[in-house]
N, CA and C atoms as a LAMMPS dump frame, in Angstrom:
ITEM: TIMESTEP
0
ITEM: NUMBER OF ATOMS
402
ITEM: BOX BOUNDS ff ff ff
-5.0000000000000000e+02 5.0000000000000000e+02
-5.0000000000000000e+02 5.0000000000000000e+02
-5.0000000000000000e+02 5.0000000000000000e+02
ITEM: ATOMS id mol type element x y z
1 1 1 N 11.077 -7.151 17.622
2 1 2 C 9.615 -6.614 17.464
3 1 3 C 9.618 -5.699 16.249
4 2 1 N 8.919 -5.702 15.27
5 2 2 C 8.931 -5.103 14.098
6 2 3 C 8.149 -3.53 14.122
7 3 1 N 8.425 -2.702 13.795
8 3 2 C 7.852 -1.697 13.739
9 3 3 C 7.116 -1.251 12.466
10 4 1 N 5.97 -1.43 12.322
11 4 2 C 5.074 -0.99 11.341
12 4 3 C 3.693 -0.684 11.646
13 5 1 N 3.306 0.397 11.227
14 5 2 C 1.8 0.944 11.581
15 5 3 C 1.053 1.277 10.326
16 6 1 N -0.104 0.55 10.297
17 6 2 C -0.976 1.066 9.321
18 6 3 C -2.087 2.283 9.595
19 7 1 N -2.275 3.046 8.617
20 7 2 C -3.067 4.355 8.654
21 7 3 C -4.017 4.178 7.804
22 8 1 N -5.347 4.662 8.092
23 8 2 C -6.496 4.597 6.976
24 8 3 C -6.835 5.74 6.815
25 9 1 N -7.062 6.5 5.71
26 9 2 C -7.527 8.034 5.35
27 9 3 C -8.787 7.902 5.217
28 10 1 N -9.812 8.913 5.356
29 10 2 C -10.827 8.861 4.592
30 10 3 C -11.127 10.258 3.641
31 11 1 N -11.528 9.863 2.432
32 11 2 C -11.912 11.122 1.462
33 11 3 C -12.808 12.058 1.915
34 12 1 N -12.638 13.397 1.573
35 12 2 C -13.509 14.519 1.903
36 12 3 C -15.039 14.311 1.489
37 13 1 N -15.866 15.264 2.035
38 13 2 C -17.26 15.208 1.421
39 13 3 C -17.033 15.376 -0.043
40 14 1 N -17.992 14.639 -0.678
41 14 2 C -18.031 15.098 -2.228
42 14 3 C -19.843 15.256 -2.529
43 15 1 N -19.936 16.364 -3.381
44 15 2 C -21.492 16.104 -3.65
45 15 3 C -21.711 14.852 -4.665
46 16 1 N -23.054 14.565 -4.426
47 16 2 C -23.463 13.479 -5.102
48 16 3 C -24.992 13.762 -5.7
49 17 1 N -25.273 13.897 -7.138
50 17 2 C -26.632 14.203 -7.793
51 17 3 C -26.579 15.936 -7.488
52 18 1 N -25.585 16.545 -7.298
53 18 2 C -25.455 18.103 -6.94
54 18 3 C -26.015 18.764 -5.977
55 19 1 N -26.345 17.768 -5.03
56 19 2 C -27.403 18.526 -4.07
57 19 3 C -27.269 17.958 -2.861
58 20 1 N -26.651 16.662 -2.673
59 20 2 C -26 15.965 -1.349
60 20 3 C -24.741 15.886 -1.122
61 21 1 N -24.024 15.929 0.123
62 21 2 C -22.891 15.859 0.295
63 21 3 C -22.818 14.352 1.235
64 22 1 N -22.052 13.335 0.578
65 22 2 C -21.864 12.147 1.247
66 22 3 C -20.429 11.855 1.573
67 23 1 N -19.972 11.61 2.702
68 23 2 C -18.864 11.012 3.209
69 23 3 C -18.657 9.517 3.03
70 24 1 N -17.47 9.795 2.203
71 24 2 C -17.295 8.291 1.745
72 24 3 C -15.715 7.775 2.117
73 25 1 N -15.58 6.624 2.545
74 25 2 C -14.116 6.142 3.049
75 25 3 C -13.59 5.788 1.543
76 26 1 N -12.157 6.222 1.565
77 26 2 C -11.313 5.579 0.391
78 26 3 C -11.524 4.305 0.556
79 27 1 N -11.462 3.912 -0.833
80 27 2 C -11.618 2.268 -1.067
81 27 3 C -10.061 1.727 -0.293
82 28 1 N -10.231 1.044 0.757
83 28 2 C -9.217 0.265 1.388
84 28 3 C -9.013 -1.013 0.829
85 29 1 N -7.928 -1.415 0.103
86 29 2 C -7.921 -2.693 -0.188
87 29 3 C -7.423 -3.675 1.097
88 30 1 N -8.271 -4.878 0.982
89 30 2 C -7.684 -5.69 2.179
90 30 3 C -6.039 -5.938 2.151
91 31 1 N -5.524 -6.236 3.45
92 31 2 C -3.841 -6.085 3.59
93 31 3 C -3.679 -7.233 4.638
94 32 1 N -2.599 -7.758 4.143
95 32 2 C -1.95 -8.745 5.249
96 32 3 C -0.64 -8.335 5.331
97 33 1 N -0.057 -8.272 6.595
98 33 2 C 1.236 -7.756 7.112
99 33 3 C 1.976 -9.319 7.566
100 34 1 N 2.907 -9.72 7.169
101 34 2 C 3.715 -10.954 7.619
102 34 3 C 5.175 -10.763 8.123
103 35 1 N 5.489 -10.961 9.169
104 35 2 C 6.871 -10.742 9.434
105 35 3 C 7.5 -12.124 9.38
106 36 1 N 8.303 -12.178 8.505
107 36 2 C 9.112 -13.439 8.192
108 36 3 C 10.775 -13.637 7.995
109 37 1 N 11.41 -14.081 8.577
110 37 2 C 12.712 -14.517 8.404
111 37 3 C 13.752 -13.214 7.813
112 38 1 N 13.867 -11.972 8.811
113 38 2 C 14.494 -10.881 8.42
114 38 3 C 13.834 -10.012 7.27
115 39 1 N 12.557 -10.097 7.003
116 39 2 C 11.649 -9.262 6.19
117 39 3 C 10.337 -9.226 6.573
118 40 1 N 9.942 -8.245 6.352
119 40 2 C 8.047 -7.986 6.329
120 40 3 C 7.512 -8.035 4.726
121 41 1 N 6.708 -8.952 4.643
122 41 2 C 5.882 -8.659 3.507
123 41 3 C 4.617 -8.465 3.747
124 42 1 N 3.99 -7.386 3.014
125 42 2 C 2.864 -6.76 2.897
126 42 3 C 2.202 -7.062 1.571
127 43 1 N 1.176 -7.958 1.613
128 43 2 C 0.217 -8.387 0.649
129 43 3 C -0.952 -7.578 0.603
130 44 1 N -1.415 -6.643 -0.584
131 44 2 C -2.287 -5.928 -0.757
132 44 3 C -3.396 -6.373 -1.757
133 45 1 N -4.542 -6.657 -1.658
134 45 2 C -5.545 -7.065 -2.37
135 45 3 C -5.961 -6.09 -3.507
136 46 1 N -5.795 -6.188 -4.516
137 46 2 C -6.353 -5.316 -5.783
138 46 3 C -6.726 -6.217 -6.959
139 47 1 N -8.105 -6.546 -7.034
140 47 2 C -8.308 -7.29 -8.134
141 47 3 C -8.403 -6.264 -9.479
142 48 1 N -8.115 -6.892 -10.466
143 48 2 C -8.314 -6.32 -11.873
144 48 3 C -7.259 -4.77 -11.869
145 49 1 N -6.095 -4.729 -10.939
146 49 2 C -5.413 -3.729 -11.183
147 49 3 C -3.983 -3.973 -11.716
148 50 1 N -3.564 -3.305 -12.567
149 50 2 C -2.31 -3.603 -13.189
150 50 3 C -1.092 -2.65 -12.784
151 51 1 N 0.142 -2.853 -13.255
152 51 2 C 1.06 -1.999 -12.557
153 51 3 C 1.243 -0.478 -12.853
154 52 1 N 0.728 -0.301 -13.995
155 52 2 C 0.461 1.206 -14.235
156 52 3 C -0.558 1.769 -13.401
157 53 1 N -1.221 1.159 -12.907
158 53 2 C -2.519 2.032 -12.088
159 53 3 C -2.239 1.826 -10.58
160 54 1 N -1.028 1.356 -10.159
161 54 2 C -0.312 1.461 -8.651
162 54 3 C 0.509 2.517 -8.648
163 55 1 N 0.45 3.167 -7.476
164 55 2 C 1.813 4.331 -7.462
165 55 3 C 2.274 3.888 -6.008
166 56 1 N 3.654 3.797 -5.726
167 56 2 C 4.094 3.351 -4.373
168 56 3 C 5.434 4.514 -4.174
169 57 1 N 5.131 4.893 -2.865
170 57 2 C 6.119 6.197 -2.665
171 57 3 C 6.452 5.99 -1.124
172 58 1 N 7.769 6.338 -1.223
173 58 2 C 8.216 6.388 0.528
174 58 3 C 9.159 7.9 0.663
175 59 1 N 8.48 8.155 1.877
176 59 2 C 8.88 9.653 2.303
177 59 3 C 8.638 9.7 3.63
178 60 1 N 9.976 10.123 4.383
179 60 2 C 9.959 10.133 5.793
180 60 3 C 9.608 9.046 6.802
181 61 1 N 9.76 7.668 6.011
182 61 2 C 9.435 6.778 6.741
183 61 3 C 7.867 6.351 6.775
184 62 1 N 7.347 7.178 5.937
185 62 2 C 5.755 6.811 5.185
186 62 3 C 5.827 6.123 4.027
187 63 1 N 5.375 4.9 3.896
188 63 2 C 5.366 3.921 2.641
189 63 3 C 3.878 4.235 2.182
190 64 1 N 3.641 4.662 1.218
191 64 2 C 2.258 4.984 0.767
192 64 3 C 2.067 4.16 -0.786
193 65 1 N 0.696 3.535 -0.633
194 65 2 C 0.548 2.632 -1.818
195 65 3 C -1.066 3.163 -2.331
196 66 1 N -1.07 4.028 -3.665
197 66 2 C -2.363 4.464 -3.851
198 66 3 C -2.638 4.293 -5.223
199 67 1 N -3.933 4.487 -5.892
200 67 2 C -4.016 4.352 -7.293
201 67 3 C -5.565 4.069 -7.597
202 68 1 N -5.857 3.33 -8.782
203 68 2 C -7.4 3.581 -8.847
204 68 3 C -7.481 2.307 -9.611
205 69 1 N -8.989 1.594 -9.148
206 69 2 C -9.478 0.678 -9.773
207 69 3 C -10.502 1.063 -10.515
208 70 1 N -10.484 0.842 -12.059
209 70 2 C -11.57 1.613 -12.882
210 70 3 C -12.549 0.563 -13.163
211 71 1 N -13.577 1.154 -13.566
212 71 2 C -14.864 0.467 -13.999
213 71 3 C -14.664 -0.418 -14.981
214 72 1 N -15.175 -1.786 -14.828
215 72 2 C -14.755 -2.859 -15.992
216 72 3 C -15.76 -2.416 -17.072
217 73 1 N -15.267 -2.938 -18.26
218 73 2 C -16.014 -2.624 -19.423
219 73 3 C -17.143 -3.746 -19.571
220 74 1 N -18.26 -2.89 -19.746
221 74 2 C -19.338 -4.078 -20.014
222 74 3 C -19.723 -4.091 -21.657
223 75 1 N -20.532 -4.988 -22.075
224 75 2 C -20.634 -5.155 -23.235
225 75 3 C -22.055 -4.468 -23.766
226 76 1 N -21.756 -4.235 -24.935
227 76 2 C -22.819 -3.442 -25.704
228 76 3 C -24.18 -4.296 -25.601
229 77 1 N -25.28 -3.271 -25.141
230 77 2 C -26.632 -4.147 -25.021
231 77 3 C -26.881 -4.724 -23.458
232 78 1 N -25.95 -4.698 -22.75
233 78 2 C -25.996 -5.257 -21.204
234 78 3 C -26.026 -3.902 -20.292
235 79 1 N -26.563 -4.204 -19.412
236 79 2 C -26.603 -3.017 -18.239
237 79 3 C -26.572 -3.838 -16.857
238 80 1 N -25.564 -3.132 -16.116
239 80 2 C -25.042 -3.626 -14.959
240 80 3 C -26.228 -3.62 -13.829
241 81 1 N -26.744 -4.9 -13.214
242 81 2 C -27.65 -5.034 -12.055
243 81 3 C -26.877 -4.855 -10.888
244 82 1 N -26.195 -5.555 -10.538
245 82 2 C -25.155 -5.262 -9.156
246 82 3 C -23.631 -5.206 -9.481
247 83 1 N -23.227 -4.423 -8.565
248 83 2 C -21.757 -4.111 -8.632
249 83 3 C -21.271 -4.544 -7.303
250 84 1 N -20.424 -5.524 -7.188
251 84 2 C -19.656 -5.836 -5.904
252 84 3 C -18.461 -5.647 -5.882
253 85 1 N -17.508 -5.579 -7.176
254 85 2 C -16.229 -5.289 -7.356
255 85 3 C -16.047 -3.985 -7.104
256 86 1 N -15.022 -3.778 -6.048
257 86 2 C -14.807 -2.055 -5.793
258 86 3 C -14.139 -1.294 -6.864
259 87 1 N -14.603 -0.522 -7.112
260 87 2 C -14.076 0.609 -8.14
261 87 3 C -14.017 2.039 -7.256
262 88 1 N -12.819 2.682 -7.753
263 88 2 C -12.394 3.943 -7.481
264 88 3 C -11.093 3.906 -6.899
265 89 1 N -10.64 5.108 -6.162
266 89 2 C -9.547 5.37 -5.654
267 89 3 C -9.129 4.58 -4.439
268 90 1 N -7.881 4.077 -4.211
269 90 2 C -7.555 3.145 -3.124
270 90 3 C -6.141 3.856 -2.606
271 91 1 N -6.12 4.054 -1.076
272 91 2 C -5.001 4.589 -0.618
273 91 3 C -4.619 3.989 0.884
274 92 1 N -3.338 3.503 0.952
275 92 2 C -2.78 2.868 2.437
276 92 3 C -1.509 3.623 2.524
277 93 1 N -1.465 3.917 3.684
278 93 2 C -0.134 4.402 4.308
279 93 3 C 0.526 3.438 5.311
280 94 1 N 1.834 3.288 5.536
281 94 2 C 2.176 2.416 6.501
282 94 3 C 3.484 3.231 6.894
283 95 1 N 3.593 3.376 8.376
284 95 2 C 4.636 4.253 8.816
285 95 3 C 5.621 3.085 9.243
286 96 1 N 6.991 3 8.518
287 96 2 C 7.828 2.246 8.85
288 96 3 C 8.953 2.632 9.853
289 97 1 N 9.324 1.466 10.728
290 97 2 C 10.154 1.929 11.843
291 97 3 C 11.644 1.979 11.127
292 98 1 N 12.766 2.187 11.921
293 98 2 C 14.011 2.241 11.429
294 98 3 C 14.733 1.029 11.18
295 99 1 N 14.087 -0.193 11.502
296 99 2 C 14.856 -1.404 10.954
297 99 3 C 14.703 -2.115 9.882
298 100 1 N 13.883 -1.06 8.944
299 100 2 C 13.886 -1.655 7.505
300 100 3 C 15.068 -0.996 6.564
301 101 1 N 15.431 -1.616 5.746
302 101 2 C 16.271 -1.21 4.732
303 101 3 C 15.829 -0.729 3.521
304 102 1 N 15.463 0.47 3.592
305 102 2 C 14.655 1.264 2.545
306 102 3 C 14.932 1.348 1.181
307 103 1 N 16.134 1.131 1.178
308 103 2 C 16.951 1.179 -0.345
309 103 3 C 16.525 -0.127 -1.079
310 104 1 N 15.994 -1.083 -0.468
311 104 2 C 15.888 -2.484 -1.085
312 104 3 C 14.401 -3.137 -0.969
313 105 1 N 13.407 -2.105 -1.017
314 105 2 C 12.196 -2.59 -0.932
315 105 3 C 11.749 -2.8 -2.262
316 106 1 N 11.048 -3.92 -2.436
317 106 2 C 10.727 -4.279 -3.584
318 106 3 C 9.234 -4.469 -3.467
319 107 1 N 8.379 -4.468 -4.922
320 107 2 C 6.999 -4.582 -5.198
321 107 3 C 6.968 -5.415 -6.343
322 108 1 N 5.983 -6.33 -6.526
323 108 2 C 5.31 -6.676 -7.687
324 108 3 C 3.953 -7.098 -7.493
325 109 1 N 3.302 -7.382 -8.767
326 109 2 C 1.916 -7.59 -8.633
327 109 3 C 1.563 -8.935 -9.572
328 110 1 N 0.862 -9.732 -9.01
329 110 2 C 0.445 -10.825 -9.549
330 110 3 C -0.747 -11.302 -9.069
331 111 1 N -1.772 -11.849 -9.914
332 111 2 C -3.002 -12.524 -9.76
333 111 3 C -4.043 -11.661 -8.905
334 112 1 N -3.814 -10.218 -8.964
335 112 2 C -4.817 -9.37 -8.177
336 112 3 C -4.19 -8.907 -6.774
337 113 1 N -2.83 -9.418 -6.346
338 113 2 C -2.271 -9.11 -5.364
339 113 3 C -0.973 -8.464 -5.429
340 114 1 N -1.036 -7.065 -4.911
341 114 2 C 0.178 -6.458 -4.726
342 114 3 C 1.299 -7.115 -3.655
343 115 1 N 2.611 -7.407 -3.861
344 115 2 C 3.394 -7.989 -2.924
345 115 3 C 4.539 -7.068 -2.742
346 116 1 N 4.603 -6.531 -1.299
347 116 2 C 5.864 -5.572 -1.234
348 116 3 C 6.492 -6.458 -0.047
349 117 1 N 7.986 -6.384 -0.379
350 117 2 C 8.823 -6.956 0.389
351 117 3 C 9.716 -5.899 1.046
352 118 1 N 9.711 -5.915 2.515
353 118 2 C 10.419 -4.956 3.012
354 118 3 C 11.652 -5.571 3.95
355 119 1 N 12.793 -5.556 3.417
356 119 2 C 13.982 -6.328 4.323
357 119 3 C 14.31 -5.36 5.539
358 120 1 N 14.608 -6.087 6.507
359 120 2 C 15.123 -5.745 7.624
360 120 3 C 16.574 -5.34 7.561
361 121 1 N 17.309 -4.413 7.966
362 121 2 C 18.478 -4.409 8.097
363 121 3 C 19.183 -5.023 8.788
364 122 1 N 20.482 -5.7 8.255
365 122 2 C 21.29 -6.593 9.165
366 122 3 C 21.709 -5.764 10.35
367 123 1 N 21.506 -6.574 11.441
368 123 2 C 22.292 -6.057 12.898
369 123 3 C 23.667 -6.394 12.71
370 124 1 N 24.731 -5.554 12.504
371 124 2 C 26.179 -5.816 12.464
372 124 3 C 26.687 -6.305 13.901
373 125 1 N 26.085 -6.133 14.985
374 125 2 C 26.096 -6.821 16.335
375 125 3 C 27.287 -5.462 16.813
376 126 1 N 27.894 -5.845 17.981
377 126 2 C 28.886 -4.89 18.431
378 126 3 C 30.32 -4.617 17.678
379 127 1 N 30.625 -3.483 17.58
380 127 2 C 32.025 -3.454 16.772
381 127 3 C 32.99 -2.459 17.553
382 128 1 N 34.239 -2.684 17.179
383 128 2 C 35.339 -1.833 17.991
384 128 3 C 35.684 -0.784 17.122
385 129 1 N 35.617 0.15 17.734
386 129 2 C 36.065 1.73 17.093
387 129 3 C 37.389 2.154 17.643
388 130 1 N 38.075 2.163 16.641
389 130 2 C 39.696 2.44 16.792
390 130 3 C 39.669 3.943 17.302
391 131 1 N 40.798 4.388 17.865
392 131 2 C 40.939 5.778 18.392
393 131 3 C 42.387 5.953 17.717
394 132 1 N 42.434 7.07 17.087
395 132 2 C 43.622 7.691 16.333
396 132 3 C 44.161 8.764 17.148
397 133 1 N 45.449 8.85 17.002
398 133 2 C 46.15 9.763 17.61
399 133 3 C 46.355 10.918 16.888
400 134 1 N 46.56 12.111 16.976
401 134 2 C 46.557 13.545 16.476
402 134 3 C 47.775 14.073 16.904
């Protein structure tokens, strides 16, 4: 069984229009986690994000994916009527179990999807330990 725990964080209260504090959830991109043949793939949806806008870190078994989706440029003379594309900071954390080979985690982004590959450690099985005489 694979040990991987997702945690979602919320942003603090922020003033809006200089007089009202509104609690907002941090933008949480859609995520699929797939256990597959000796590895776990994490797919994170992030349309319009390039590799420079994503930060991935690993510390104390916590894998963190964060960054920013910026406002898309609008053409001069046009005004936005409806915005359905998410804009803002995103933040996801995953607690990794000890079965992952942290040194070989890989990440790539293509067509609006961040793909993280977390290989599992090879189980060496039982081994014989030699006893030395002193």
